[in-house]
C-alpha positions as CSV (number, residue, x, y, z in Angstrom):
1,X,-37.5,-37.7,-40.2
2,X,-38.7,-38.4,-36.7
3,X,-36.7,-41.7,-36.5
4,X,-33.6,-39.7,-37.4
5,X,-34.3,-37.3,-34.5
6,X,-34.7,-40.2,-32.0
7,X,-31.6,-41.8,-33.4
8,X,-29.6,-38.6,-33.0
9,X,-30.7,-38.1,-29.4
10,X,-29.9,-41.7,-28.6
11,X,-26.4,-41.4,-30.1
12,X,-25.9,-38.1,-28.2
13,X,-26.9,-39.8,-24.9
14,X,-24.6,-42.8,-25.6
15,X,-21.7,-40.4,-26.3
16,X,-22.3,-38.5,-23.1
17,X,-22.5,-41.7,-21.1
18,X,-19.2,-42.9,-22.5
19,X,-17.6,-39.5,-21.8
20,X,-18.7,-39.7,-18.2
21,X,-17.6,-43.3,-17.8
22,X,-14.3,-42.4,-19.4
23,X,-13.6,-40.0,-16.5
24,X,-13.3,-42.9,-14.0
25,X,-9.9,-43.4,-12.7
26,X,-9.1,-47.1,-11.9
27,X,-6.6,-46.1,-9.2
28,X,-9.2,-44.4,-7.0
29,X,-11.6,-46.2,-4.8
30,X,-14.4,-44.3,-3.1
31,X,-16.1,-46.0,-0.2
32,X,-19.6,-44.7,0.5
33,X,-22.3,-45.6,3.0
34,X,-25.4,-47.1,1.4
35,X,-28.9,-47.9,2.5
36,X,-31.4,-50.3,1.0
37,X,-34.9,-48.7,0.6
38,X,-37.7,-50.6,-1.1
39,X,-35.3,-52.9,-2.8
40,X,-33.3,-50.0,-4.2
41,X,-29.8,-49.1,-3.0
42,X,-29.3,-45.4,-2.1
43,X,-25.8,-44.0,-1.5
44,X,-25.6,-41.6,1.5
45,X,-23.4,-38.6,1.0
46,X,-23.0,-35.6,3.3
47,X,-22.9,-32.3,1.5
48,X,-21.2,-29.3,2.9
49,X,-23.6,-26.7,4.5
50,X,-24.0,-23.6,2.4
51,X,-26.2,-20.6,3.2
52,X,-28.2,-19.2,0.4
53,X,-29.5,-15.7,1.0
54,X,-31.2,-13.2,-1.2
55,X,-31.2,-9.5,-0.6
56,X,-34.8,-8.3,-0.4
57,X,-35.2,-4.5,0.1
58,X,-37.8,-3.6,2.7
59,X,-41.3,-2.6,1.6
60,X,-42.4,1.0,2.1
61,X,-45.8,2.5,2.3
62,X,-45.0,5.5,0.2
63,X,-43.2,6.0,-3.1
64,X,-41.1,8.8,-1.4
65,X,-39.8,6.5,1.3
66,X,-38.9,4.0,-1.4
67,X,-36.9,6.6,-3.4
68,X,-35.2,7.7,-0.2
69,X,-34.1,4.1,0.5
70,X,-32.9,3.7,-3.1
71,X,-30.8,6.8,-2.7
72,X,-29.4,5.5,0.6
73,X,-28.4,2.2,-1.2
74,X,-26.6,4.2,-3.9
75,X,-24.9,6.5,-1.3
76,X,-23.7,3.5,0.9
77,X,-22.4,1.7,-2.2
78,X,-20.4,4.8,-3.1
79,X,-18.9,5.6,0.3
80,X,-18.5,2.2,1.9
81,X,-15.1,1.5,0.3
82,X,-13.7,4.7,1.7
83,X,-15.0,3.8,5.2
84,X,-13.5,0.3,4.9
85,X,-10.2,1.8,3.8
86,X,-10.3,4.3,6.8
87,X,-10.7,1.4,9.2
88,X,-7.9,-0.5,7.6
89,X,-5.6,2.5,7.6
90,X,-6.4,3.3,11.3
91,X,-5.4,-0.2,12.3
92,X,-2.2,0.1,10.2
93,X,-1.2,3.5,11.7
94,X,-2.2,2.9,15.3
95,X,0.9,0.8,16.5
96,X,3.3,3.4,15.0
97,X,1.5,6.3,16.5
98,X,1.5,4.6,19.9
99,X,5.3,4.3,19.7
100,X,5.6,8.0,18.8
101,X,3.4,9.1,21.7
102,X,6.3,10.6,23.6
103,X,7.9,12.4,20.6
104,X,5.4,15.1,19.6
105,X,7.6,16.5,16.8
106,X,8.0,13.2,15.1
107,X,4.3,12.5,15.5
108,X,3.4,15.8,13.9
109,X,5.7,15.0,10.9
110,X,4.2,11.6,10.6
111,X,0.7,13.0,10.7
112,X,1.6,15.4,7.9
113,X,2.9,12.5,5.8
114,X,-0.2,10.5,6.4
115,X,-2.5,13.4,5.5
116,X,-0.6,14.2,2.3
117,X,-0.7,10.5,1.3
118,X,-4.5,10.2,1.9
119,X,-5.2,13.6,0.2
120,X,-3.3,12.6,-2.9
121,X,-5.1,9.3,-3.1
122,X,-8.7,10.1,-2.0
123,X,-8.8,14.0,-1.8
124,X,-10.6,14.6,-5.2
125,X,-13.0,11.7,-4.7
126,X,-14.0,12.8,-1.2
127,X,-14.5,16.4,-2.4
128,X,-17.1,15.2,-4.9
129,X,-19.3,13.6,-2.3
130,X,-22.7,15.2,-1.8
131,X,-24.2,16.2,1.6
132,X,-26.0,12.8,2.2
133,X,-23.0,10.8,1.2
134,X,-20.8,12.8,3.7
135,X,-23.3,12.0,6.5
136,X,-23.3,8.3,5.5
137,X,-19.5,8.3,5.3
138,X,-19.2,9.7,8.9
139,X,-21.6,6.9,10.1
140,X,-19.7,4.2,8.3
141,X,-16.3,5.4,9.6
142,X,-17.7,5.1,13.1
143,X,-18.9,1.6,12.2
144,X,-15.5,0.5,10.8
145,X,-13.2,2.2,13.3
146,X,-15.4,1.4,16.4
147,X,-15.2,5.1,17.4
148,X,-16.8,8.3,16.3
149,X,-15.1,10.6,13.7
150,X,-14.6,13.2,16.5
151,X,-12.6,10.6,18.6
152,X,-10.5,9.7,15.6
153,X,-9.7,13.3,15.0
154,X,-9.0,13.9,18.7
155,X,-6.6,11.0,18.8
156,X,-4.8,11.9,15.6
157,X,-4.9,15.7,15.5
158,X,-5.6,16.7,19.1
159,X,-8.5,18.2,21.0
160,X,-8.4,21.7,19.4
161,X,-8.4,20.4,15.9
162,X,-11.2,18.0,16.7
163,X,-13.2,20.9,18.3
164,X,-12.6,23.1,15.2
165,X,-13.7,20.4,12.7
166,X,-16.7,19.6,14.9
167,X,-17.7,23.3,14.9
168,X,-17.4,23.4,11.1
169,X,-19.3,20.2,10.7
170,X,-22.1,21.6,12.9
171,X,-22.4,24.6,10.6
172,X,-23.2,22.2,7.7
173,X,-25.5,20.0,9.6
174,X,-23.1,17.2,10.5
175,X,-22.2,15.9,13.9
176,X,-18.9,14.2,14.2
177,X,-19.8,12.9,17.7
178,X,-22.7,10.9,16.5
179,X,-22.2,7.2,17.1
180,X,-23.3,4.4,14.8
181,X,-26.5,2.7,15.9
182,X,-27.0,-0.5,13.9
183,X,-30.3,-1.4,15.5
184,X,-31.8,2.1,15.7
185,X,-31.6,5.0,13.3
186,X,-28.8,3.4,11.2
187,X,-30.6,0.1,10.8
188,X,-31.2,0.6,7.0
189,X,-27.5,1.4,6.6
190,X,-26.6,-1.8,8.4
191,X,-28.9,-3.9,6.2
192,X,-27.3,-2.4,3.1
193,X,-23.7,-2.9,4.4
194,X,-24.4,-6.5,5.3
195,X,-25.8,-7.2,1.8
196,X,-22.7,-5.6,0.3
197,X,-20.4,-7.7,2.4
198,X,-22.3,-10.9,1.4
199,X,-22.0,-9.9,-2.2
200,X,-25.8,-9.6,-2.6
201,X,-25.6,-5.9,-3.7
């Protein structure tokens, strides 16, 4: 019985070797550098550089801090696509809005169209965000747009509208004027976003 097993493995290896040899194309010639080392010839091949990273969450001293970080990961994963889309839309709309800077009436009509389009696509989803997710979304919009949410509102809707929404946000504990600090208080958000962008999360 044992001889049959060895014979089977030998046949399998011979079949695999023939299959590999059968892939050789006689029309192709590959020239490689070689080096003799201890009587053996080694082929030298340069491999492309690839970076291998692994997301490792930070360690925490308390279970409570660890749970808070886990919630932050969940919240960032939920709102990051909206912030990414906001940055993309802002870049798409900016040239047209600059061209309409002189015509306030046309600009107002265009703003209304943009608002209706965004509310029809994202309105219900944004309304379902909780308090923490809203705060994270404001931070990520600042990160993606390179300006605070207050400045975005002021540029698109005017100073009075930005003041009104800042006042409403302050009532609920938000601050639209907060800027994104990737090395300070928003460092954990930046780590999570980097991991998402690399595909590690």
